[in-house]
N, CA, C and O atoms as a DFTB+ gen file, in Angstrom:
576 C
 N C O
     1  1     134.047      93.633     120.218
     2  2     134.440      95.297     120.619
     3  2     133.409      95.417     121.500
     4  3     132.557      94.535     121.613
     5  1     133.400      96.668     122.290
     6  2     132.127      97.107     123.296
     7  2     131.314      97.959     122.726
     8  3     131.418      98.966     122.025
     9  1     130.427      97.286     123.216
    10  2     129.131      98.728     122.316
    11  2     128.684     100.055     123.054
    12  3     128.531     100.204     124.267
    13  1     128.581     100.602     122.460
    14  2     128.971     102.404     123.149
    15  2     127.236     102.491     123.176
    16  3     126.661     101.480     122.772
    17  1     126.498     103.495     123.570
    18  2     125.437     103.882     123.983
    19  2     125.924     105.580     123.468
    20  3     126.688     106.238     124.175
    21  1     125.439     106.041     122.356
    22  2     126.184     107.124     122.417
    23  2     124.809     108.237     122.131
    24  3     124.278     108.131     121.025
    25  1     124.300     109.176     123.000
    26  2     123.149     110.681     122.756
    27  2     123.087     110.935     121.962
    28  3     124.214     110.909     121.467
    29  1     121.974     111.436     120.905
    30  2     122.404     112.511     119.492
    31  2     120.218     112.852     120.164
    32  3     119.365     112.129     120.679
    33  1     120.278     114.477     119.662
    34  2     118.622     114.743     120.368
    35  2     118.525     115.281     119.013
    36  3     119.376     115.728     118.244
    37  1     117.187     115.108     118.922
    38  2     116.082     114.456     117.006
    39  2     116.635     115.472     116.332
    40  3     117.651     114.877     115.973
    41  1     116.774     116.771     115.790
    42  2     117.635     116.807     115.361
    43  2     118.858     117.029     114.627
    44  3     119.197     117.653     113.622
    45  1     119.328     116.384     115.386
    46  2     120.876     115.574     114.961
    47  2     120.371     113.758     114.424
    48  3     121.426     113.188     114.148
    49  1     119.501     113.059     114.278
    50  2     118.352     112.108     114.573
    51  2     117.726     112.623     113.105
    52  3     118.846     112.670     112.596
    53  1     117.332     112.813     112.613
    54  2     116.664     113.679     111.781
    55  2     117.752     113.474     110.564
    56  3     117.791     112.533     109.772
    57  1     118.499     114.453     110.624
    58  2     119.890     114.489     109.149
    59  2     120.265     113.885     109.499
    60  3     121.415     114.308     109.617
    61  1     120.229     112.809     109.941
    62  2     121.155     111.300     109.829
    63  2     119.842     110.042     108.871
    64  3     120.018     109.306     107.900
    65  1     118.598     110.312     109.740
    66  2     118.002     109.915     108.938
    67  2     117.574     109.880     106.887
    68  3     117.488     109.002     106.029
    69  1     117.355     112.068     106.959
    70  2     117.380     111.984     105.545
    71  2     118.654     112.206     105.228
    72  3     118.650     112.748     104.122
    73  1     119.719     112.073     105.611
    74  2     121.116     111.899     104.453
    75  2     121.030     110.376     104.456
    76  3     121.599     109.623     103.666
    77  1     120.344     110.089     105.324
    78  2     121.159     108.008     104.941
    79  2     119.326     107.346     103.907
    80  3     118.763     106.295     104.212
    81  1     119.016     107.932     103.219
    82  2     117.729     108.501     102.642
    83  2     117.942     108.551     101.431
    84  3     117.781     107.519     100.780
    85  1     118.414     109.900     100.704
    86  2     118.893     110.206      99.857
    87  2     120.493     109.963      98.721
    88  3     121.671     110.259      98.925
    89  1     119.972     109.468      97.833
    90  2     120.469     108.810      97.357
    91  2     120.374     109.835      95.785
    92  3     119.456     110.544      95.372
    93  1     121.823     109.512      95.159
    94  2     121.681     110.042      93.696
    95  2     121.637     108.612      92.687
    96  3     122.158     107.498      92.735
    97  1     120.583     109.429      91.645
    98  2     120.184     108.086      90.486
    99  2     121.257     108.062      89.394
   100  3     120.978     107.404      88.391
   101  1     122.583     108.754      89.441
   102  2     122.918     108.817      88.033
   103  2     123.047     109.906      87.351
   104  3     123.985     110.291      86.652
   105  1     121.598     110.596      87.705
   106  2     121.620     111.991      86.935
   107  2     121.440     112.985      87.835
   108  3     120.516     113.775      88.030
   109  1     122.413     112.818      88.311
   110  2     122.201     114.409      88.838
   111  2     120.793     114.865      90.497
   112  3     120.717     115.675      91.420
   113  1     119.856     113.509      89.840
   114  2     118.611     114.244      90.804
   115  2     119.194     113.054      91.822
   116  3     120.179     112.322      91.721
   117  1     118.126     113.183      92.880
   118  2     117.909     113.453      94.370
   119  2     116.592     111.696      94.822
   120  3     115.390     111.801      95.064
   121  1     117.007     111.000      94.805
   122  2     115.273     109.655      95.475
   123  2     115.445     109.691      96.089
   124  3     116.649     109.795      96.322
   125  1     114.482     109.654      97.219
   126  2     114.138     109.347      98.575
   127  2     113.540     107.740      98.724
   128  3     112.344     107.517      98.542
   129  1     114.251     106.940      98.982
   130  2     114.299     105.262      99.219
   131  2     113.157     104.978     100.880
   132  3     112.982     105.811     101.769
   133  1     112.525     103.451     100.807
   134  2     112.055     103.659     101.454
   135  2     113.353     102.979     102.822
   136  3     114.398     102.336     102.716
   137  1     112.468     103.624     104.190
   138  2     113.668     103.441     105.038
   139  2     113.115     102.362     106.785
   140  3     112.707     102.620     107.917
   141  1     113.351     101.549     106.229
   142  2     113.093     100.591     107.810
   143  2     113.646     101.296     109.160
   144  3     114.802     100.975     109.437
   145  1     113.263     101.845     109.698
   146  2     113.911     101.890     111.148
   147  2     113.805     100.640     111.999
   148  3     113.420      99.516     111.679
   149  1     114.292     101.162     113.294
   150  2     114.867      99.866     114.256
   151  2     113.852      99.089     114.615
   152  3     112.837      99.742     114.375
   153  1     113.469      97.719     115.202
   154  2     111.981      97.113     115.435
   155  2     111.975      98.784     117.296
   156  3     112.963      98.997     117.999
   157  1     111.077      99.256     117.397
   158  2     110.175     100.061     118.442
   159  2     110.363      98.798     119.068
   160  3     111.203      98.985     119.948
   161  1     109.978      97.506     119.060
   162  2     109.590      96.416     120.077
   163  2     110.540      95.298     120.574
   164  3     110.311      94.182     121.039
   165  1     111.819      96.055     120.289
   166  2     113.137      95.078     120.123
   167  2     113.607      94.424     121.242
   168  3     113.851      93.220     121.310
   169  1     113.799      95.700     122.607
   170  2     113.555      94.896     123.614
   171  2     112.830      94.395     124.974
   172  3     113.235      94.386     126.137
   173  1     111.137      93.822     124.167
   174  2     109.764      93.262     124.546
   175  2     110.902      92.278     124.780
   176  3     112.040      92.185     124.320
   177  1     109.790      91.182     126.156
   178  2     109.047      90.783     126.615
   179  2     108.868      89.655     126.256
   180  3     109.470      89.332     125.232
   181  1     108.267      88.940     126.715
   182  2     107.329      87.604     126.787
   183  2     105.610      88.473     127.317
   184  3     104.404      88.271     127.172
   185  1     106.152      89.066     127.702
   186  2     104.738      89.852     129.600
   187  2     104.600      91.276     127.742
   188  3     103.686      92.086     127.901
   189  1     105.068      91.382     126.906
   190  2     104.233      92.303     126.215
   191  2     102.904      92.046     125.852
   192  3     102.004      91.436     126.429
   193  1     102.995      92.954     124.191
   194  2     101.990      93.150     123.838
   195  2     101.951      91.645     122.157
   196  3     101.310      90.758     121.593
   197  1     103.809      92.834     122.223
   198  2     104.319      92.451     121.205
   199  2     105.826      91.469     121.545
   200  3     106.974      91.627     121.129
   201  1     105.527      90.943     122.015
   202  2     107.108      90.570     122.187
   203  2     107.869      89.909     121.315
   204  3     107.801      88.726     120.980
   205  1     108.661      90.822     120.939
   206  2     110.331      90.448     119.356
   207  2     110.205      89.134     118.900
   208  3     110.036      88.759     117.740
   209  1     110.374      87.977     120.671
   210  2     110.457      86.832     119.457
   211  2     109.111      86.802     118.279
   212  3     109.260      86.836     117.057
   213  1     108.444      86.766     118.654
   214  2     107.112      86.257     118.201
   215  2     106.670      87.844     116.714
   216  3     106.038      87.710     115.666
   217  1     107.221      88.926     117.196
   218  2     106.478      90.196     115.970
   219  2     107.774      91.408     116.005
   220  3     108.722      91.772     116.701
   221  1     107.022      91.736     114.659
   222  2     108.353      93.456     114.145
   223  2     107.057      94.227     114.397
   224  3     105.888      94.202     114.012
   225  1     107.837      94.926     115.235
   226  2     106.903      96.221     115.348
   227  2     108.328      97.069     114.750
   228  3     109.382      97.228     115.366
   229  1     107.950      97.607     113.188
   230  2     108.001      99.833     113.312
   231  2     107.369     100.255     112.717
   232  3     106.140     100.203     112.755
   233  1     108.538     101.188     111.470
   234  2     108.224     102.245     111.632
   235  2     109.163     102.205     109.588
   236  3     110.252     101.711     109.297
   237  1     108.390     102.755     108.870
   238  2     109.335     102.748     107.347
   239  2     109.395     104.357     107.197
   240  3     108.813     105.319     107.697
   241  1     110.276     104.165     106.367
   242  2     109.982     106.168     106.143
   243  2     108.873     106.271     104.112
   244  3     109.394     105.929     103.050
   245  1     107.802     106.672     104.220
   246  2     107.321     106.578     103.128
   247  2     107.551     107.575     102.453
   248  3     107.894     107.089     101.375
   249  1     107.615     109.142     102.315
   250  2     108.215     110.042     102.082
   251  2     107.337     110.320     101.316
   252  3     107.752     110.643     100.203
   253  1     105.669     110.336     101.521
   254  2     104.628     110.506     100.771
   255  2     103.430     112.014     101.460
   256  3     102.991     112.335     102.564
   257  1     103.386     112.240     100.858
   258  2     102.506     113.226     101.515
   259  2     100.370     112.228     101.917
   260  3      99.593     112.456     102.844
   261  1     100.304     111.774     101.370
   262  2      99.267     110.731     101.409
   263  2      99.314     109.485     102.261
   264  3      98.392     108.673     102.198
   265  1     100.118     109.344     102.877
   266  2      99.989     108.315     103.912
   267  2     100.515     109.365     105.508
   268  3     101.392     110.160     105.846
   269  1      99.395     108.738     106.024
   270  2      99.675     109.385     107.445
   271  2     101.024     108.227     108.660
   272  3     101.713     107.208     108.612
   273  1     100.734     109.095     109.366
   274  2     101.223     108.139     110.194
   275  2     101.228     107.486     110.623
   276  3     100.470     107.470     111.593
   277  1     102.608     105.530     110.182
   278  2     101.536     104.911     110.700
   279  2     102.968     103.770     110.796
   280  3     104.051     103.929     110.231
   281  1     102.376     102.129     112.074
   282  2     103.711     101.819     112.171
   283  2     103.554     100.241     111.639
   284  3     102.337     100.060     111.602
   285  1     104.003      99.423     111.352
   286  2     103.811      98.114     110.313
   287  2     104.181      96.837     111.943
   288  3     104.877      96.842     112.958
   289  1     103.219      95.964     111.278
   290  2     102.926      95.124     112.112
   291  2     103.116      94.186     112.388
   292  3     102.149      93.900     113.094
   293  1     104.150      92.837     112.323
   294  2     104.004      91.202     111.626
   295  2     104.629      90.638     112.492
   296  3     105.589      90.841     113.235
   297  1     103.401      89.354     112.103
   298  2     103.472      88.174     112.984
   299  2     104.359      86.795     112.299
   300  3     103.976      86.108     111.352
   301  1     105.501      86.648     112.997
   302  2     106.171      85.566     112.320
   303  2     105.702      84.344     112.409
   304  3     106.064      83.434     111.663
   305  1     104.473      84.174     113.750
   306  2     103.995      82.700     113.377
   307  2     103.174      82.075     112.705
   308  3     103.187      80.888     112.377
   309  1     101.861      83.506     112.317
   310  2     101.026      83.653     111.365
   311  2     100.966      84.235     109.484
   312  3     100.166      84.153     108.552
   313  1     102.464      84.867     109.750
   314  2     103.035      85.722     108.425
   315  2     102.359      86.568     108.456
   316  3     102.266      86.682     107.234
   317  1     101.874      87.177     108.750
   318  2     101.090      88.875     108.565
   319  2     101.480      89.446     108.240
   320  3     102.640      89.264     107.870
   321  1     100.907      90.530     108.107
   322  2     101.937      91.866     108.355
   323  2     100.905      93.031     107.905
   324  3     100.676      93.284     106.722
   325  1     100.245      93.782     109.120
   326  2      99.689      95.673     108.579
   327  2     100.429      96.588     109.253
   328  3     101.425      96.479     109.967
   329  1      99.653      97.669     108.840
   330  2      99.750      98.723     109.470
   331  2      98.872      99.344     110.197
   332  3      97.687      99.239     109.882
   333  1      99.302     100.224     111.468
   334  2      97.983     100.949     111.460
   335  2      98.593     102.265     112.156
   336  3      99.709     102.668     112.484
   337  1      97.321     102.698     112.205
   338  2      97.821     104.164     112.669
   339  2      97.767     104.767     114.126
   340  3      97.006     104.805     115.093
   341  1      99.448     105.373     113.591
   342  2      99.927     105.751     115.167
   343  2      99.342     106.936     116.207
   344  3      99.831     107.397     117.238
   345  1      98.547     107.124     115.759
   346  2      97.218     108.218     116.404
   347  2      95.731     107.683     116.936
   348  3      94.969     108.308     117.674
   349  1      95.538     106.455     116.407
   350  2      94.789     105.614     116.920
   351  2      94.869     104.624     117.137
   352  3      93.948     104.180     117.823
   353  1      95.931     103.683     116.739
   354  2      96.197     102.453     116.064
   355  2      94.890     101.623     115.390
   356  3      94.591     100.434     115.282
   357  1      94.358     102.742     115.047
   358  2      92.898     101.991     113.664
   359  2      93.534     101.806     112.361
   360  3      94.182     102.718     111.849
   361  1      93.328     100.292     111.614
   362  2      93.926      99.427     110.481
   363  2      94.140     100.727     109.332
   364  3      93.193     101.451     109.023
   365  1      94.980     100.832     108.986
   366  2      95.092     101.566     107.542
   367  2      95.773     101.033     106.898
   368  3      96.440     101.693     106.100
   369  1      95.962      99.098     106.972
   370  2      95.628      99.023     105.613
   371  2      96.360      97.414     105.915
   372  3      97.126      97.266     106.867
   373  1      95.970      96.136     104.870
   374  2      97.208      94.893     104.864
   375  2      98.140      94.708     104.477
   376  3      98.084      95.332     103.417
   377  1      99.364      94.143     104.536
   378  2      99.974      94.209     103.395
   379  2     100.200      92.056     103.190
   380  3     100.522      91.283     102.288
   381  1      99.876      91.982     104.318
   382  2      99.669      90.495     103.613
   383  2      98.978      89.585     104.762
   384  3      99.128      90.056     105.890
   385  1      98.251      88.372     104.693
   386  2      97.357      88.428     105.046
   387  2      97.637      86.916     106.413
   388  3      96.975      86.376     107.299
   389  1      98.659      86.827     105.968
   390  2      99.397      85.286     106.375
   391  2      97.619      84.114     106.491
   392  3      96.681      83.940     105.714
   393  1      97.907      83.674     107.659
   394  2      97.337      82.533     107.548
   395  2      96.539      83.165     108.794
   396  3      96.538      82.854     109.985
   397  1      95.950      84.033     108.174
   398  2      94.398      84.620     108.618
   399  2      93.291      84.989     106.849
   400  3      93.759      84.989     105.710
   401  1      91.789      85.258     107.257
   402  2      91.559      85.672     106.468
   403  2      91.126      86.505     105.603
   404  3      91.199      87.456     106.382
   405  1      90.746      86.963     104.683
   406  2      90.935      87.639     104.011
   407  2      90.099      88.940     104.681
   408  3      90.403      90.093     104.990
   409  1      89.239      88.361     104.720
   410  2      88.084      89.160     105.576
   411  2      88.078      89.958     107.329
   412  3      87.252      90.606     107.971
   413  1      89.615      89.418     107.599
   414  2      90.059      88.783     108.641
   415  2      90.162      90.604     109.151
   416  3      90.920      91.361     108.544
   417  1      89.294      91.090     110.310
   418  2      89.359      92.888     110.570
   419  2      90.811      93.240     111.542
   420  3      90.935      94.456     111.687
   421  1      91.779      92.526     112.139
   422  2      92.128      92.225     112.731
   423  2      92.196      93.087     114.167
   424  3      93.123      93.836     114.478
   425  1      91.293      92.878     114.774
   426  2      90.490      93.856     115.945
   427  2      91.490      93.375     116.588
   428  3      92.415      94.163     116.784
   429  1      91.692      91.383     117.331
   430  2      92.665      91.562     118.622
   431  2      93.697      92.440     118.468
   432  3      93.949      93.236     119.372
   433  1      94.605      92.406     117.025
   434  2      95.953      93.120     116.815
   435  2      95.050      94.377     117.735
   436  3      94.708      94.221     118.907
   437  1      94.855      95.248     117.157
   438  2      94.534      96.686     117.400
   439  2      93.855      96.464     119.011
   440  3      93.994      97.531     119.608
   441  1      93.298      95.617     119.730
   442  2      93.372      95.793     121.006
   443  2      94.746      95.407     121.473
   444  3      94.688      95.611     122.685
   445  1      95.850      95.000     121.215
   446  2      96.726      95.161     121.383
   447  2      97.921      96.068     121.631
   448  3      98.506      96.247     122.699
   449  1      98.145      96.547     120.572
   450  2      98.596      98.063     119.780
   451  2      97.664      98.884     120.962
   452  3      98.396      99.571     121.674
   453  1      96.388      98.959     121.287
   454  2      95.980     100.543     121.407
   455  2      96.568      99.715     123.303
   456  3      97.133     100.570     123.985
   457  1      96.464      98.456     123.937
   458  2      98.164      98.570     125.411
   459  2      99.436      98.747     125.026
   460  3     100.265      98.759     125.936
   461  1      99.802      98.882     123.975
   462  2     101.202      99.167     123.961
   463  2     101.429      99.847     123.460
   464  3     102.598      99.803     123.078
   465  1     100.672     100.958     123.036
   466  2     101.093     102.349     123.079
   467  2     100.946     103.060     124.227
   468  3     101.564     104.097     124.466
   469  1     100.090     102.504     125.004
   470  2     100.026     103.661     126.014
   471  2     101.574     103.269     127.299
   472  3     102.072     104.088     128.072
   473  1     102.028     101.651     127.102
   474  2     103.113     101.622     127.889
   475  2     104.520     102.301     127.712
   476  3     104.727     103.088     126.788
   477  1     105.273     102.035     128.438
   478  2     106.524     103.015     128.562
   479  2     107.177     101.817     127.370
   480  3     106.866     100.713     126.923
   481  1     108.281     102.855     127.210
   482  2     109.043     102.144     125.426
   483  2     110.165     101.987     125.653
   484  3     110.728     102.999     126.069
   485  1     110.816     101.039     125.549
   486  2     111.670      99.897     125.999
   487  2     112.842      99.827     125.034
   488  3     113.743      99.087     125.429
   489  1     113.057     100.449     123.805
   490  2     113.819     101.368     122.533
   491  2     114.603     101.981     123.055
   492  3     114.208     103.067     123.480
   493  1     115.577     101.740     123.208
   494  2     117.101     102.226     123.982
   495  2     117.362     103.502     123.490
   496  3     117.539     103.706     122.289
   497  1     117.407     104.556     124.513
   498  2     117.748     105.481     124.281
   499  2     116.473     106.552     123.932
   500  3     116.756     107.544     123.260
   501  1     115.069     106.356     124.386
   502  2     114.428     107.153     123.991
   503  2     113.142     106.359     125.620
   504  3     112.923     105.267     126.144
   505  1     112.681     107.797     125.760
   506  2     111.577     108.528     126.824
   507  2     110.306     108.264     126.340
   508  3     110.210     108.108     125.123
   509  1     109.466     108.194     126.914
   510  2     107.812     107.779     126.640
   511  2     107.568     106.711     126.012
   512  3     108.194     105.677     125.781
   513  1     106.266     107.229     125.695
   514  2     105.190     105.782     125.584
   515  2     105.937     105.359     124.527
   516  3     106.894     105.960     124.038
   517  1     105.266     103.809     124.017
   518  2     105.434     103.622     122.248
   519  2     105.435     104.109     121.637
   520  3     106.265     104.372     120.767
   521  1     103.696     104.700     122.030
   522  2     103.350     105.564     121.167
   523  2     103.543     106.775     120.436
   524  3     103.076     107.196     119.378
   525  1     104.609     107.370     121.542
   526  2     105.177     109.010     121.432
   527  2     106.322     108.846     120.773
   528  3     106.736     109.751     120.048
   529  1     107.300     107.165     120.987
   530  2     108.118     106.815     119.787
   531  2     107.758     106.551     118.989
   532  3     108.516     106.725     118.035
   533  1     106.593     106.032     118.716
   534  2     106.106     105.967     116.643
   535  2     106.263     107.254     116.406
   536  3     106.580     107.639     115.280
   537  1     106.114     107.897     117.179
   538  2     105.236     109.267     116.065
   539  2     107.054     109.693     116.228
   540  3     107.644     109.685     115.147
   541  1     107.841     110.015     117.362
   542  2     109.382     110.545     116.942
   543  2     110.150     109.430     115.951
   544  3     111.363     109.614     115.842
   545  1     109.695     108.517     115.360
   546  2     110.761     107.291     114.191
   547  2     109.687     108.136     113.253
   548  3     110.311     108.683     112.343
   549  1     108.510     108.365     113.202
   550  2     107.823     108.834     111.526
   551  2     108.379     109.793     111.751
   552  3     109.540     109.499     111.468
   553  1     108.371     110.750     112.066
   554  2     108.037     112.248     111.998
   555  2     110.020     112.019     111.558
   556  3     110.407     113.054     111.014
   557  1     110.949     111.168     111.667
   558  2     112.324     111.355     111.325
   559  2     112.689     110.620     110.081
   560  3     113.567     110.900     109.264
   561  1     111.848     109.629     110.093
   562  2     111.551     109.285     108.877
   563  2     110.941     110.519     107.611
   564  3     111.689     110.976     106.747
   565  1     109.885     110.789     107.708
   566  2     109.814     111.242     106.875
   567  2     109.896     112.848     106.806
   568  3     109.014     113.596     106.386
   569  1     111.033     113.170     107.266
   570  2     110.953     114.169     107.213
   571  2     110.304     115.665     105.599
   572  3     110.265     115.679     104.369
   573  1     109.919     116.700     106.851
   574  2     109.516     117.844     105.160
   575  2     110.735     118.003     104.564
   576  3     110.833     118.648     103.520
């Protein structure tokens, strides 16, 4: 079966994500689930700061007013998973240190993220920088 690329507006995308994250819990109320979006670095090759064969970079729907826009980055070889703010790539949290020491500041990853943010996105159907794409994905996952 051939793959077909379709274009949708941002409003249509938001509506789709909102509908996908709402489920009925059997008592008539609706709960919001965490939703993992497509990998932002899916098409990134070996020259990327985050090549897709070694890293996963994604946005996750949090639906919480206490969490600022952020991305998740995991390194499949080192086993870590961190969260960086979309605004400036500063460290927001560490979910897993993997092979790294618990006192690690992840400055090497932050420097890579700053460079990666400025690069044009390779995510299908998106234009702009990786940082802009991450913010669009955050807004779609975390609609008010």
